[in-house]
C-alpha positions as CSV (number, residue, x, y, z in Angstrom):
1,M,27.0,-18.7,26.0
2,E,24.6,-21.6,25.4
3,N,25.1,-24.3,28.1
4,S,22.8,-27.1,29.4
5,L,19.8,-24.9,29.7
6,E,17.5,-27.8,30.4
7,T,19.0,-28.3,33.8
8,I,18.8,-24.7,35.0
9,N,15.9,-23.8,37.3
10,V,14.4,-20.5,36.1
11,L,14.2,-19.4,39.7
12,D,18.0,-19.4,39.8
13,L,18.0,-16.8,37.1
14,L,15.3,-14.4,38.2
15,P,14.9,-11.9,41.1
16,Q,11.1,-12.5,40.9
17,R,9.4,-15.2,43.0
18,P,6.1,-17.0,42.8
19,P,3.3,-16.1,42.1
20,F,5.0,-13.4,40.0
21,I,6.9,-15.7,37.6
22,M,6.0,-15.1,34.0
23,I,8.5,-17.5,32.3
24,D,8.8,-21.3,32.8
25,K,12.1,-22.1,31.0
26,L,15.1,-20.4,29.4
27,V,15.4,-22.2,26.0
28,F,18.2,-20.2,24.3
29,S,20.7,-17.5,25.1
30,D,23.7,-16.1,23.3
31,E,25.3,-12.6,23.2
32,V,22.4,-11.1,21.3
33,V,19.2,-13.3,21.4
34,T,17.5,-14.8,24.4
35,T,14.3,-17.0,24.2
36,T,12.0,-18.3,26.9
37,K,8.8,-20.4,27.1
38,F,5.8,-19.8,29.2
39,L,2.5,-21.8,29.5
40,V,-0.5,-19.6,30.4
41,R,-2.2,-21.3,33.3
42,S,-5.5,-20.7,35.1
43,D,-3.8,-19.8,38.4
44,N,-1.8,-16.9,36.9
45,I,-2.4,-13.7,38.9
46,F,-2.8,-11.8,35.7
47,M,-5.7,-13.9,34.2
48,E,-8.9,-12.0,33.4
49,G,-11.3,-14.8,32.6
50,D,-9.5,-16.9,30.0
51,V,-7.3,-14.0,28.8
52,L,-3.8,-13.0,30.1
53,N,-3.8,-9.2,30.6
54,A,-1.3,-6.7,29.1
55,C,0.6,-6.3,32.3
56,A,1.6,-10.0,32.2
57,L,2.8,-9.7,28.6
58,V,5.0,-6.8,29.5
59,E,6.3,-8.7,32.5
60,N,6.9,-11.8,30.4
61,I,9.2,-9.7,28.2
62,A,10.9,-8.1,31.2
63,Q,11.5,-11.5,32.8
64,T,13.0,-12.8,29.5
65,C,15.5,-9.8,29.8
66,A,16.1,-10.8,33.4
67,A,16.7,-14.4,32.5
68,R,19.3,-13.2,30.0
69,M,21.2,-11.3,32.7
70,G,20.6,-14.1,35.2
71,Y,22.1,-16.6,32.9
72,I,25.1,-14.4,32.3
73,N,25.5,-14.2,36.1
74,Y,24.9,-18.0,36.4
75,V,27.7,-18.8,34.0
76,N,30.0,-16.3,35.7
77,H,29.1,-17.6,39.2
78,E,27.8,-14.2,40.2
79,K,24.6,-13.3,42.1
80,V,21.4,-12.2,40.3
81,R,20.9,-8.4,40.5
82,I,17.6,-6.5,40.3
83,G,16.7,-4.7,37.1
84,F,14.0,-2.2,36.3
85,I,12.0,-1.4,33.2
86,G,13.3,2.0,32.0
87,S,10.9,2.4,29.1
88,I,8.5,0.5,26.9
89,R,8.0,1.7,23.3
90,N,5.9,0.5,20.4
91,L,4.0,-2.1,22.5
92,N,1.7,-3.9,20.0
93,I,-0.6,-6.6,21.3
94,L,-1.9,-8.1,18.1
95,R,-4.4,-10.4,19.8
96,P,-5.4,-11.6,23.2
97,V,-3.3,-14.4,24.7
98,R,-5.5,-17.1,26.1
99,L,-5.5,-19.8,28.8
100,G,-3.5,-22.9,27.7
101,E,-1.4,-21.1,25.1
102,L,2.4,-21.7,25.1
103,L,4.3,-18.4,24.7
104,T,7.7,-18.3,23.1
105,T,9.3,-14.9,23.9
106,S,12.5,-13.7,22.2
107,I,14.5,-10.6,22.9
108,E,17.2,-9.2,20.7
109,V,19.7,-6.8,22.2
110,K,20.0,-3.7,20.1
111,E,22.2,-1.7,22.3
112,E,24.0,-2.0,25.6
113,V,25.6,1.0,27.3
114,M,26.9,0.6,30.9
115,Q,23.9,-0.8,32.8
116,L,21.2,0.0,30.3
117,T,20.1,-2.5,27.7
118,L,17.7,-1.8,24.8
119,V,15.9,-4.8,23.3
120,E,13.4,-5.6,20.6
121,A,11.0,-8.3,21.8
122,S,8.4,-10.6,20.2
123,V,6.0,-13.0,21.8
124,R,4.7,-15.9,19.6
125,V,2.1,-18.6,20.0
126,G,3.3,-21.2,17.6
127,D,4.2,-19.4,14.4
128,E,1.9,-16.4,15.1
129,T,3.4,-13.2,16.6
130,V,1.0,-11.9,19.2
131,V,3.1,-9.1,20.9
132,T,6.0,-6.9,19.8
133,A,7.7,-4.2,21.8
134,E,10.9,-2.3,22.5
135,M,12.1,-2.3,26.1
136,K,14.9,-0.5,27.9
137,I,16.1,-2.3,31.1
138,A,18.3,-0.6,33.7
139,L,20.3,-3.0,35.8
140,S,21.0,-2.0,39.4
141,D,23.7,-3.0,41.8
142,I,21.1,-4.5,44.2
143,V,21.5,-8.2,44.7
144,A,18.2,-10.1,44.6
145,Q,17.1,-12.0,47.7
146,G,16.5,-15.6,46.9
């Protein structure tokens, strides 16, 4: 499924819109693994001083899941649909994420049944893992407005 990712605008993959965008770029996607990058900036709505709060980290993982589905839709010339976080388990924030850090977020699909997807996620800064979690995403039939 990998295909000229550098030319794709992330807004074409996501139902979210600024200022609620928590990924900058889709850097890899195949049938199982999807990876995104995100630079933590001072104007982020989830900044608390120089630390990105936990809500942003969860949303970063969810938007990586959304980018995966958006990319599948993009390749198949379909419209982006809205998904919802069904559950979050084993969320481990190993250290605060700070202003100026570049996050690399990867999800690995563990199970897909109908419109439910279970993923394991990790967020890294360089070689250091800073967040891990399991997330269940439910995909709706609602087409995103864009």
